[in-house]
C-alpha positions in Angstrom: -4.0 -7.1 32.9 -5.2 -3.6 32.1 -1.9 -2.8 30.4 -2.2 -5.9 28.2 -5.7 -4.9 27.1 -4.5 -1.3 26.5 -1.5 -2.4 24.3 -3.7 -4.9 22.4 -6.3 -2.3 21.7 -3.8 0.3 20.6 -2.2 -2.2 18.2 -5.6 -3.2 16.8 -6.5 0.5 16.3 -3.2 1.1 14.5 -3.7 -1.9 12.2 -7.2 -0.8 11.3 -6.2 2.8 10.7 -3.3 1.5 8.5 -5.6 -0.7 6.5 -8.0 2.1 5.9 -5.4 4.4 4.5 -3.6 1.9 2.3 -3.5 3.9 -1.0 0.1 3.6 -2.1 0.2 -0.1 -2.6 2.6 -0.4 -5.5 4.9 2.3 -4.2 5.0 0.7 -0.7 5.7 -2.8 -2.2 8.6 -1.3 -4.2 10.0 0.5 -1.1 9.8 -2.7 0.9 11.6 -4.5 -1.9 14.4 -1.9 -1.9 14.6 -2.2 1.9 14.8 -6.0 2.1 15.5 -7.6 -1.3 18.7 -6.1 -2.5 21.7 -8.4 -2.9 25.3 -7.4 -2.3 25.9 -7.1 -6.1 23.2 -4.4 -6.4 20.7 -6.8 -8.0 17.2 -7.5 -6.6 16.6 -11.0 -5.2 13.8 -12.0 -7.6 12.0 -14.4 -5.3 11.9 -11.7 -2.6 10.8 -9.0 -5.1 8.0 -11.3 -6.4 6.8 -11.8 -2.8 6.7 -8.1 -2.2 5.0 -7.6 -5.6 2.3 -10.1 -4.5 1.8 -8.2 -1.3 1.3 -5.0 -3.3 -1.3 -6.7 -5.5 -3.1 -8.0 -2.4 -3.0 -4.5 -1.0 -4.6 -3.1 -4.3 -7.3 -5.8 -4.1 -8.1 -5.0 -0.5 -8.1 -1.2 -1.2 -10.4 -1.6 -4.3 -12.6 -4.6 -3.7 -15.3 -3.6 -6.2 -12.8 -3.0 -9.0 -11.0 -6.2 -8.1 -14.2 -8.2 -8.5 -14.9 -6.4 -11.8 -11.3 -7.1 -13.0 -11.6 -10.8 -12.1 -14.7 -10.9 -14.3 -12.8 -9.3 -17.1 -14.7 -6.0 -16.9 -12.0 -3.6 -15.9 -9.5 -3.2 -18.7 -8.1 0.0 -17.2 -6.2 -2.0 -14.6 -4.5 -3.9 -17.4 -3.5 -0.6 -18.9 -2.0 0.5 -15.6 0.0 -2.7 -15.4 1.3 -2.2 -18.9 2.2 1.5 -18.2 4.1 0.3 -15.1 6.0 -2.2 -17.1 6.9 0.4 -19.8 8.0 2.9 -17.2 10.2 0.4 -15.4 11.8 -0.6 -18.7 12.5 3.0 -19.6 13.8 4.2 -16.2 15.8 1.1 -15.0 19.5 1.6 -15.1 20.4 -2.1 -14.7 21.6 -1.6 -11.1 18.6 -2.2 -8.8 20.5 -0.6 -5.8 21.0 2.6 -7.7 17.4 2.6 -8.9 16.2 2.3 -5.3 18.5 5.2 -4.2 17.7 7.7 -7.0 13.9 7.4 -6.6 13.1 7.5 -10.4 11.7 4.0 -10.3 9.6 4.9 -7.2 7.9 7.5 -9.4 6.8 4.7 -11.8 5.1 3.0 -8.9 3.5 6.2 -7.6 2.1 6.8 -11.1 0.9 3.2 -11.1 -1.0 3.7 -7.8 -2.7 6.8 -9.2 -3.5 5.0 -12.4 -5.1 2.1 -10.5 -7.1 4.5 -8.3 -8.5 6.1 -11.4 -9.2 2.8 -13.2 -10.9 1.5 -10.0 -13.3 4.5 -10.0 -14.0 3.9 -13.7 -14.8 0.3 -12.8 -17.5 1.2 -10.2 -15.3 1.6 -7.1 -16.8 4.0 -4.7 -14.6 7.1 -4.2 -13.0 7.2 -0.8 -14.7 9.3 1.8 -12.6 12.5 2.2 -13.3 12.5 5.9 -12.5 8.8 6.5 -8.8 9.3 7.0 -8.9 12.3 9.3 -11.9 10.9 11.2 -10.0 7.6 11.8 -7.0 9.4 13.1 -9.1 11.6 15.4 -10.8 8.5 16.7 -7.5 6.8 17.2 -6.1 9.7 19.1 -9.2 10.1 21.3 -9.3 6.4 21.9 -5.6 6.2 22.8 -6.0 9.1 25.3 -9.0 7.5 26.9 -7.3 4.1 27.1 -4.1 5.6 28.5 -6.1 7.3 31.2 -7.9 4.1 31.9 -4.7 2.2 32.3 -3.2 4.7 34.7 -6.2 4.4 37.0 -6.1 0.6 36.8 
């Protein structure tokens, strides 16, 4: 019973620490597409790609809730500029072979730039800057909590 509680707690802590550090949404969605959506002919399965893209958009919304609300109200044009820049970058860098694009990493750079653009646009739209200590503090708490729980499980 104690081990079940321990495992559940560690998983919950990992999930919460991952959600707090979700800053590379577009890049992560693209990487996931490369890992799971490629077809044998080197093309990307478009339905799978769109699902991963939707996941990336959800990640952005969760990471920038204030800017997302402003964008929904039509008050954050910088995010549209980022989407446009991403489309332009993809059009310029794509080779026509999605498998090769995934391997060489040039397309991934488009998505990294998009994440940075969205972060800046979100700040311009009233998003609060992330607390510089939030990530390290979360990791420290995760480590301390894990050690404490492991010690508790061994005694139980």
